[in-house]
DRENMI-83618 format. One record per residue: chain; x, y, z of N, C-alpha, C in turn. Coordinates in steps of 0.02 Angstrom, whole numbers, plus 32768, in hexadecimal, padded with zeros to 4 digits. Layout:
+-----+------+------+------+-------+-------+-------+------+------+------+
| mol | n.px | n.py | n.pz | ca.px | ca.py | ca.pz | c.px | c.py | c.pz |
+-----+------+------+------+-------+-------+-------+------+------+------+
|   A |    X |    Y |    Z |     X |     Y |     Z |    X |    Y |    Z |
...
+-----+------+------+------+-------+-------+-------+------+------+------+
REM end
This chain:
+-----+------+------+------+-------+-------+-------+------+------+------+
| mol | n.px | n.py | n.pz | ca.px | ca.py | ca.pz | c.px | c.py | c.pz |
+-----+------+------+------+-------+-------+-------+------+------+------+
|   A | 802A | 7FC5 | 8000 |  8000 |  7FFF |  7FFF | 802C | 803F | 7FFF |
|   A | 801A | 8071 | 7FD7 |  8041 |  80AE |  7FD1 | 8034 | 80DC | 800D |
|   A | 8068 | 8102 | 801E |  8061 |  8132 |  8054 | 8043 | 8173 | 8039 |
|   A | 801E | 8193 | 8064 |  8000 |  81D3 |  8051 | 8036 | 8209 | 8053 |
|   A | 8037 | 8234 | 8021 |  8068 |  8268 |  801D | 804B | 82A8 | 803D |
|   A | 8057 | 82AD | 807F |  803A |  82E5 |  80A5 | 8059 | 8327 | 8091 |
|   A | 8098 | 8327 | 807E |  80B8 |  8366 |  806C | 8099 | 8382 | 802C |
|   A | 8083 | 8359 | 7FFE |  8060 |  8371 |  7FC3 | 801E | 8391 | 7FD7 |
|   A | 7FF9 | 8371 | 8002 |  7FB9 |  838F |  8019 | 7FC5 | 83D0 | 803E |
|   A | 7FF9 | 83D1 | 8068 |  8009 |  840E |  808D | 801B | 8447 | 805E |
|   A | 8041 | 8437 | 802A |  8055 |  846A |  7FF9 | 8017 | 8486 | 7FD7 |
|   A | 7FE8 | 845B | 7FC6 |  7FA9 |  8471 |  7FA8 | 7F82 | 84A1 | 7FD5 |
|   A | 7F80 | 8491 | 8016 |  7F5E |  84BC |  8046 | 7F82 | 84FF | 804B |
|   A | 7FC5 | 84FE | 804C |  7FEC |  853C |  8050 | 7FE0 | 8569 | 8013 |
|   A | 7FDE | 854A | 7FD8 |  7FD1 |  8572 |  7F9A | 7F8C | 8590 | 7F9D |
|   A | 7F5B | 856B | 7FB5 |  7F18 |  8583 |  7FBB | 7F15 | 85BE | 7FEA |
|   A | 7F37 | 85B9 | 8023 |  7F3A |  85F0 |  8054 | 7F5A | 862E | 8035 |
|   A | 7F91 | 8625 | 8010 |  7FB2 |  865D |  7FF1 | 7F84 | 867F | 7FBF |
|   A | 7F60 | 865A | 7F97 |  7F33 |  8678 |  7F67 | 7EFC | 869F | 7F8B |
|   A | 7EE2 | 8683 | 7FC0 |  7EAD |  86A5 |  7FE7 | 7EC6 | 86E6 | 8005 |
|   A | 7F03 | 86E4 | 8022 |  7F20 |  871F |  8040 | 7F2F | 8755 | 800C |
|   A | 7F46 | 8740 | 7FD1 |  7F54 |  8770 |  7F9D | 7F13 | 8791 | 7F84 |
|   A | 7EDF | 876A | 7F7D |  7E9E |  8785 |  7F69 | 7E84 | 87B7 | 7F9E |
|   A | 7E8E | 87A6 | 7FDD |  7E78 |  87D1 |  8014 | 7EA0 | 8813 | 8012 |
|   A | 7EE1 | 880D | 8006 |  7F0C |  8849 |  8003 | 7EF8 | 8876 | 7FC9 |
|   A | 7EEB | 8858 | 7F8F |  7ED5 |  8880 |  7F56 | 7E91 | 88A2 | 7F63 |
|   A | 7E65 | 887F | 7F84 |  7E24 |  889C |  7F95 | 7E2C | 88D8 | 7FC2 |
|   A | 7E57 | 88D2 | 7FF3 |  7E64 |  8909 |  8021 | 7E83 | 8945 | 7FFD |
|   A | 7EB3 | 8937 | 7FD0 |  7ED2 |  896E |  7FAB | 7E9F | 8990 | 7F7E |
|   A | 7E75 | 896A | 7F5C |  7E41 |  8986 |  7F31 | 7E11 | 89B2 | 7F5A |
|   A | 7DFE | 8999 | 7F94 |  7DD0 |  89BF |  7FBE | 7DF1 | 89FF | 7FD6 |
|   A | 7E30 | 89FC | 7FE8 |  7E54 |  8A37 |  8000 | 7E5A | 8A6A | 7FC6 |
|   A | 7E69 | 8A53 | 7F8B |  7E70 |  8A80 |  7F52 | 7E2C | 8AA0 | 7F40 |
|   A | 7DF8 | 8A7A | 7F46 |  7DB5 |  8A94 |  7F37 | 7DA2 | 8ACA | 7F69 |
|   A | 7DB3 | 8ABF | 7FA9 |  7DA4 |  8AF0 |  7FDD | 7DC9 | 8B32 | 7FD1 |
|   A | 7E06 | 8B2E | 7FB9 |  7E2F |  8B6A |  7FAC | 7E13 | 8B8F | 7F70 |
|   A | 7DFD | 8B6C | 7F3D |  7DE7 |  8B8C |  7EFF | 7DA0 | 8BAA | 7F05 |
|   A | 7D75 | 8B8D | 7F2C |  7D30 |  8BA3 |  7F30 | 7D27 | 8BEC | 7F44 |
|   A | 7D48 | 8C05 | 7F79 |  7D3B |  8C4B |  7F8B | 7D4D | 8C7C | 7F53 |
|   A | 7D80 | 8C6D | 7F2C |  7D94 |  8C9B |  7EF5 | 7D5E | 8C9B | 7EBF |
|   A | 7D3F | 8C63 | 7EB3 |  7D0C |  8C5E |  7E7D | 7CCB | 8C7E | 7E95 |
|   A | 7CBA | 8C7A | 7ED5 |  7C7A |  8C93 |  7EED | 7C78 | 8CDF | 7EF0 |
|   A | 7CB1 | 8D00 | 7EFA |  7CAF |  8D48 |  7F02 | 7CDC | 8D6C | 7ED0 |
|   A | 7CC9 | 8D6B | 7E8F |  7CF0 |  8D90 |  7E5F | 7CE4 | 8DDB | 7E64 |
|   A | 7D16 | 8E03 | 7E53 |  7D0A |  8E4C |  7E59 | 7CD8 | 8E62 | 7E23 |
|   A | 7CAD | 8E8E | 7E37 |  7C77 |  8EA3 |  7E0A | 7C80 | 8EEE | 7DFB |
|   A | 7C87 | 8EFE | 7DBC |  7C8C |  8F44 |  7DA7 | 7C48 | 8F63 | 7D98 |
|   A | 7C12 | 8F3B | 7D9A |  7BCF |  8F53 |  7D8D | 7BAF | 8F75 | 7DC9 |
|   A | 7BCE | 8F6E | 7E04 |  7BB2 |  8F8A |  7E40 | 7BC9 | 8FD2 | 7E47 |
|   A | 7B9D | 9004 | 7E43 |  7BB1 |  904C |  7E47 | 7BCB | 905D | 7E8D |
|   A | 7BB6 | 903B | 7EC1 |  7BCC |  904A |  7F05 | 7C17 | 9038 | 7F0C |
|   A | 7C2D | 9003 | 7EED |  7C72 |  8FEE |  7EF3 | 7CA0 | 901F | 7ECF |
|   A | 7C88 | 9045 | 7E9E |  7CB2 |  9073 |  7E78 | 7CC1 | 90B3 | 7EA0 |
|   A | 7C9C | 90C4 | 7ED2 |  7CA6 |  9103 |  7EF7 | 7CE3 | 9101 | 7F22 |
+-----+------+------+------+-------+-------+-------+------+------+------+
REM end
């Protein structure tokens, strides 16, 4: 009877963990970048407002 190769299974679990962590890191970076960009987009300077020109 053949022995089970536990190191192969462990390596598979480690690769899966790394992929999950990388996806989580990318998600956090995307969220952080979106938070930084949103305030700039929401409040563009308006030259149509006569009060702002005074």
